[in-house]
C-alpha positions in Angstrom: 14.7 35.5 5.9 17.4 33.8 7.9 16.4 32.7 11.5 18.8 32.3 14.4 18.8 29.0 16.2 18.5 29.3 19.9 19.7 25.9 21.5 18.5 24.7 24.8 21.2 23.0 26.9 18.7 20.7 28.6 17.3 19.5 25.4 20.6 18.6 23.7 20.5 14.9 22.5 24.4 14.3 22.6 27.2 15.5 24.7 28.6 17.4 21.6 25.3 19.2 21.2 25.2 20.0 24.9 28.7 21.5 24.7 27.8 23.4 21.6 24.8 24.9 23.4 26.7 25.9 26.4 29.3 27.7 24.3 26.6 29.5 22.4 24.8 30.4 25.6 28.1 31.8 27.0 28.9 33.8 23.8 32.0 31.8 23.0 30.4 30.5 19.7 28.1 32.3 17.2 24.6 30.8 17.0 23.9 29.2 13.5 21.4 30.8 11.4 19.1 29.0 9.0 17.4 30.5 5.8 14.5 28.1 5.0 13.6 29.9 1.8 17.0 29.6 0.4 17.1 26.0 1.5 13.9 25.2 0.0 14.9 26.8 -3.4 18.0 24.8 -3.4 16.1 21.6 -2.7 13.9 22.3 -5.7 16.9 22.5 -7.9 17.9 19.0 -6.6 14.4 17.5 -7.0 14.7 17.2 -10.8 17.8 15.7 -12.6 19.5 17.3 -15.4 18.2 14.7 -17.8 14.6 15.4 -17.0 15.1 19.0 -17.8 15.5 17.9 -21.5 13.5 15.6 -23.9 16.0 12.9 -23.3 14.6 12.1 -19.8 11.1 11.0 -21.3 13.0 8.8 -23.9 15.1 7.3 -21.2 12.0 6.6 -19.0 10.2 5.0 -22.0 13.1 2.8 -23.0 13.5 1.7 -19.3 9.9 0.7 -18.9 9.3 -0.9 -22.3 8.2 -4.5 -22.2 11.0 -7.0 -23.0 8.7 -9.6 -24.3 6.1 -9.8 -26.9 2.4 -9.4 -25.4 -0.4 -11.1 -27.2 -3.7 -9.5 -27.5 -6.6 -11.3 -25.9 -9.1 -12.7 -28.2 -12.8 -12.3 -27.3 -14.9 -15.3 -27.1 -18.6 -15.3 -27.1 -20.6 -18.0 -25.5 -24.3 -18.3 -25.9 -26.5 -20.6 -23.8 -29.1 -22.2 -26.0 -32.6 -22.2 -24.7 -34.1 -25.8 -24.6 -37.6 -25.0 -23.0 -37.2 -28.3 -21.3 -38.3 -27.9 -17.5 -36.2 -31.1 -16.6 -32.9 -29.3 -17.4 -33.8 -26.6 -15.0 -34.6 -29.1 -12.3 -31.2 -31.0 -12.9 -29.4 -27.5 -12.7 -31.1 -26.8 -9.5 -30.1 -30.1 -7.9 -26.4 -29.4 -8.9 -26.5 -26.0 -7.3 -28.1 -27.1 -4.1 -25.9 -30.1 -3.4 -26.9 -33.3 -2.0 -27.9 -34.1 1.6 -24.6 -35.9 2.1 -22.4 -33.1 1.1 -23.3 -30.9 4.1 -26.1 -29.2 5.8 -28.2 -27.0 3.6 -30.3 -25.6 6.4 -29.1 -24.5 9.7 -31.4 -24.8 12.7 -31.0 -24.5 16.4 -30.5 -28.2 16.8 -27.6 -28.4 14.4 -26.0 -25.4 16.1 -26.3 -27.1 19.5 -24.7 -30.4 18.2 -21.8 -28.3 16.7 -21.4 -26.6 20.0 -21.4 -30.0 21.9 -18.8 -31.4 19.5 -16.6 -28.4 20.0 -16.5 -28.7 23.8 -13.5 -30.4 25.4 -14.1 -33.6 27.2 -12.6 -34.0 30.7 
């Protein structure tokens, strides 16, 4: 259903729009009408290209997105840790994970935080 546009002279963004609004208000020009349903139907026709309405569209899309190089398939590699049953192996592993005392603090306490705050202060 077409709707008539009623322009407001005070809301016209440009001088040309203001003149057109004044002419419509004075009756010198006919107010434009807009048919939203017809415009929507026309937009739907343009939203799908002609090639997409046939089977050629899918073929063209597949050709355009096909990989240009050969892609190798990943190989599955299984690793299995062998159980030794030796407690010394676990102790060595725990030392590696925990790090040493020279690599950094392992436990943070209030004294360590206070020292860090003092080192971060600007000296005058």
